[in-house]
N, C-alpha and C positions, 0 to 999 in steps of 0.2 A: 956198649951195655953196661952200666954199674954191677958193682956186685952184688948191691941189694937189691935191685930190677933183676938180675939173674935168677939169685936165689928165690924170691917173690916167683918168679914163672918156674920154677921148677918144681915149687912146694905145691903150686897150684895145679900141676899136672896131676899129683899124686892124690889130691882132693878128689872126692868121690861124690858125684853130683847129689843134691838132696833130695831131688825126685828122678827117676829114671823111666822107662819106657817101659810098661806093664802090660799084661793083659787084663781084658776085662770082656765082659757082656751085657749085649746092649739090652737095656729094660724097657725103654722107651725113646719115642723119636718126636721132635718137634721139627718138622720138615720146614714149615713157615718160618720159622726163627733159626733154622739152621743149626739145629741143637740137639743134643741125645742124651740121656741117661744112661749110664753104664755101672755096673757092679764089678768089684774085683774077688770079690766070693767074700768080703770083710765088710765091705761098706759100699753106699751109693755114692755116685759120682754125677750130680746134675750141671747141667749147660754147658758141655764137652760140646766145642765146637765140631762142624763139619766142613769147616771152611777157614781160612786165613784169618778171615775178616768177617765178623757177625755183628752188623751194625744198622740192620733194616734196609741196607740197600738194596733196591731193584735187581741191578746187575750182580746175579751170584752165580755160583758154580757148585753144587754139592753131589756127592755120593752118599746116598740116604742109606744105611745100613737095613739089614732084614732083623726084626726083634728076634731075641735069644741068640744073635750070632755072636761070633768072635770078632774082637777088633784089637787092636794096640792103640795104647793112649799113651801119649807123652806130654809134656809141661812144656808152656810156654816161658822161657827165663827161670826154670826151675820152682812154678810157683802154682802149687797145688790146686790153687783156686783158678787156674788160667789153663786149662785142660785142651787137646785137640786128637782126633783120631787122626791116625798117621796110616795105618794098615786095614783092610777090610778084609772078612774071610766070606762073606755075602753080602751080595747087594739086593736091596729093593728097587732103587730107581738110582735113575743118573738123571739131574736135573741141571740145566743149564738156562738162564735169562740174561741176554741182553739187549738193554733198549725194549722196543715192545718184541723183539724175538724170542721165543721160547720152544726149549726143546728138552722133552722128557723121554727117557724110553725105562719101559718096566715091563713086567710078563705080560699086560694088556696091549702092549705094540710100542709103535711110536707115535710121538705127538710131537707137529711142526708148526708153530702158529705164529702167527704176524698180524699185530695189530687184531687179533680175535680172528682172524682169516685160519681156518684149520686146512693144511694142506692135504689130508686125506678126504674131509669134506670137500674141497675142490675136484680131487679128482672124482669121486663119487658123483659130482654135479655134471662133470665133462662126459662121464659115460653116460648119464641118464640122457643128456642134451643130444650125443649122438646117436644113441638108442631112438629118440624121438625122431630126428631127422629121417632115419634109416625108414620108418615105420611109415611116415608121413608122407614121403614122397616113394614109397612103394619099392623102394631098392632091397635087392637081395641082403641079407646077413643073417647069421646065425645067434639068435636072443640066448641060447643058451651059453654059448661063448661068451656073451657081455655078461649075462650073469655070474658066470666063473671069474669074469676080472673084479667083478664086484665083490665077491667072497674073496677073492686073495688080496685085494686091497683092505679089505675089514679085517684080516688075520695079520696084515702088517703093520697099516698105521692104526692109531687111537682116535676114533672119531669124537670121543664123548670126554670134554675135560670141562 
């Protein structure tokens, strides 16, 4: 390596990045666009990315922060207009979409869909149909237990999206 290159490399190691990682508070979230607006105590920063690429693609993975929660923000290539969330203190939702498959987790439960077929609704339909078979055929079963299954299913799986 030439002396000039060695000096340049050494000097770049001492150069402080123009934009470092900084803490901020989430003041707005646009889950559809995969962005949020944050405030660092002095100013607002809109269009902060929630994933590596925000380009309107259908296949996405977002961690959606809670409003008023703390996040750490970094800049891509030290560009203050190209920010992304690197760490979250609190989450509102996990959102994963791959092709026709949708997976969401939030305080309401888990949503799992494929081509608009809801897994929680499917389980509820199966329990209903099993109950009908037992009832129509005069078979002995515990209807209270089946209702418990339905309630447990609803407490885990989000049937409404």
